[in-house]
MIVOVEX-553369 format. One record per residue (C-alpha): x, y, z; residue number from 1. Coordinates in Angstrom, 3 decimals. Layout:
N
- X  Y  Z  NUM
...
This chain:
186
- -11.744  95.568  13.999  1
- -13.402  98.865  14.761  2
- -12.263  98.691  18.371  3
- -8.697  97.759  17.479  4
- -8.466  100.608  14.981  5
- -9.595  102.938  17.781  6
- -6.776  101.568  19.916  7
- -4.307  102.369  17.120  8
- -5.645  105.924  16.995  9
- -5.178  106.260  20.751  10
- -1.638  104.882  20.499  11
- -0.647  107.186  17.637  12
- 1.098  109.513  20.088  13
- 3.009  106.505  21.548  14
- 4.414  104.727  18.468  15
- 7.114  103.001  20.550  16
- 4.578  101.214  22.747  17
- 4.547  97.427  22.387  18
- 0.758  97.752  22.454  19
- 1.051  98.933  18.817  20
- 2.567  95.615  17.780  21
- 0.073  93.617  19.827  22
- -2.803  95.556  18.275  23
- -1.525  95.005  14.725  24
- -1.189  91.303  15.514  25
- -4.800  91.144  16.763  26
- -5.981  92.953  13.636  27
- -4.032  90.442  11.530  28
- -5.737  87.557  13.365  29
- -9.160  89.007  12.679  30
- -8.430  89.515  8.993  31
- -7.103  85.960  8.797  32
- -10.322  84.643  10.356  33
- -12.288  86.680  7.815  34
- -10.229  85.198  4.975  35
- -8.640  88.511  3.989  36
- -5.107  87.149  3.902  37
- -3.598  90.214  2.239  38
- -4.648  92.453  5.138  39
- -3.710  89.743  7.634  40
- -0.234  89.558  6.105  41
- 0.178  93.353  5.967  42
- -0.729  93.769  9.639  43
- 1.360  90.828  10.808  44
- 4.288  92.224  8.832  45
- 3.851  95.550  10.678  46
- 4.023  93.566  13.895  47
- 7.194  91.800  12.813  48
- 8.863  95.051  11.740  49
- 8.054  96.626  15.115  50
- 9.608  93.711  16.989  51
- 12.660  93.688  14.731  52
- 13.182  97.437  15.270  53
- 13.001  96.858  19.030  54
- 15.142  93.695  19.063  55
- 12.326  91.732  20.716  56
- 13.259  88.115  20.001  57
- 10.111  86.617  21.479  58
- 7.962  89.057  19.487  59
- 9.872  88.174  16.311  60
- 9.253  84.477  16.999  61
- 5.530  85.057  17.569  62
- 5.245  87.123  14.379  63
- 7.014  84.488  12.304  64
- 4.774  81.797  13.783  65
- 1.701  83.880  12.915  66
- 3.002  84.586  9.403  67
- 3.510  80.841  9.014  68
- -0.135  80.326  9.927  69
- -1.291  82.889  7.375  70
- 0.622  81.063  4.647  71
- -0.405  77.615  5.933  72
- -4.114  78.350  5.629  73
- -3.580  79.639  2.105  74
- -1.899  76.320  1.290  75
- 1.410  78.093  0.631  76
- 3.291  75.462  2.584  77
- 6.851  76.372  1.522  78
- 6.350  79.938  2.800  79
- 4.726  78.599  5.970  80
- 7.698  76.284  6.508  81
- 10.155  79.178  6.167  82
- 8.400  81.185  8.901  83
- 7.799  78.210  11.208  84
- 11.510  77.315  10.982  85
- 12.475  80.891  11.919  86
- 10.085  80.843  14.865  87
- 11.371  77.448  15.998  88
- 15.012  78.525  15.854  89
- 14.309  81.596  17.985  90
- 12.203  79.884  20.650  91
- 14.713  77.023  20.844  92
- 17.494  79.550  21.467  93
- 15.344  81.279  24.093  94
- 14.424  77.952  25.722  95
- 10.701  78.763  25.764  96
- 9.313  75.237  25.987  97
- 5.631  76.041  25.422  98
- 6.499  77.869  22.209  99
- 8.934  75.134  21.199  100
- 5.993  72.723  21.512  101
- 3.830  74.981  19.312  102
- 6.498  75.400  16.655  103
- 7.220  71.652  16.563  104
- 3.507  70.955  16.124  105
- 3.292  73.558  13.346  106
- 6.315  72.061  11.622  107
- 4.751  68.602  11.920  108
- 1.626  69.897  10.202  109
- 3.448  71.683  7.396  110
- 5.749  68.724  6.703  111
- 2.616  66.578  6.489  112
- 1.145  68.924  3.888  113
- 4.433  68.882  1.978  114
- 4.243  65.076  1.877  115
- 7.243  64.408  4.119  116
- 5.589  61.982  6.541  117
- 8.873  60.990  8.215  118
- 9.707  64.586  9.181  119
- 6.089  65.203  10.123  120
- 5.979  62.182  12.422  121
- 9.358  63.097  13.939  122
- 8.191  66.647  14.777  123
- 4.837  65.401  16.075  124
- 6.524  62.836  18.348  125
- 8.904  65.504  19.639  126
- 5.952  67.836  20.312  127
- 4.203  65.022  22.212  128
- 7.289  64.358  24.333  129
- 7.617  68.042  25.163  130
- 3.899  68.369  25.983  131
- 4.215  65.383  28.334  132
- 7.280  66.913  30.042  133
- 5.248  70.090  30.610  134
- 2.113  68.146  31.628  135
- 0.358  70.228  28.957  136
- -2.813  68.177  28.487  137
- -4.163  70.115  25.502  138
- -0.801  69.798  23.779  139
- -0.705  66.072  24.526  140
- -4.178  65.589  23.064  141
- -3.412  67.457  19.859  142
- 0.025  65.869  19.405  143
- -1.583  62.427  19.747  144
- -4.138  63.391  17.099  145
- -1.410  64.621  14.761  146
- 0.527  61.376  15.217  147
- -2.653  59.416  14.550  148
- -3.087  61.264  11.259  149
- 0.523  60.428  10.321  150
- -0.209  56.758  10.929  151
- -3.464  57.000  8.996  152
- -1.681  58.497  5.997  153
- 0.891  55.699  6.087  154
- -1.956  53.107  6.236  155
- -1.048  51.957  9.752  156
- -4.687  51.893  10.785  157
- -4.200  50.068  14.084  158
- -1.750  52.691  15.398  159
- -3.873  55.511  13.944  160
- -6.954  54.283  15.792  161
- -5.018  53.793  19.042  162
- -3.528  57.302  19.032  163
- -6.785  58.956  17.937  164
- -8.765  57.199  20.672  165
- -6.252  58.410  23.259  166
- -6.456  61.935  21.816  167
- -10.262  61.900  21.933  168
- -10.285  60.634  25.542  169
- -8.041  63.480  26.723  170
- -10.067  66.051  24.766  171
- -13.251  64.697  26.390  172
- -11.611  64.946  29.826  173
- -10.672  68.568  29.048  174
- -14.199  69.431  27.890  175
- -12.953  70.147  24.352  176
- -16.165  69.188  22.566  177
- -15.016  70.444  19.149  178
- -11.771  68.514  19.542  179
- -13.692  65.335  20.400  180
- -15.947  65.835  17.378  181
- -12.879  66.315  15.140  182
- -11.206  63.221  16.568  183
- -14.319  61.115  16.020  184
- -14.610  62.357  12.435  185
- -10.937  61.525  11.820  186
């Protein structure tokens, strides 16, 4: 945080620089990791306002995605959904497939938390299909894990185990030890 605040001081004479927005976003991420959601929200909102003032669609999408995450981890799922939907609409219009994958996965997670397993599974399957089209192995692994959790919650244990085993195998191949641990716990 100290370093990022120094960056803001250095950028004070260049308030139009996109580095300002990127720095506020990094500060927001740190505050979120520290559990200070009010400061995370305030800094991410500064980021969003910068991008809106500069008509930066991709920046607006990123900020909405990040705001969705701030609300998600506070268990404010309706607010998270609102921001994830905004991010998804923008990245879909821009055709940015990697970010479409991320927003679909986020929507799958938030619909799960809201108890809408059908929408959750639909978004998770769509994120898996997109990850496969991109040959995005990490995305494939996590989409498979999300689908497995959908099946687990609907008591389809055979499908849940199948998808989770496939997720764990890819995570192991990628060297994602924490992901493998999480998959084995699930």
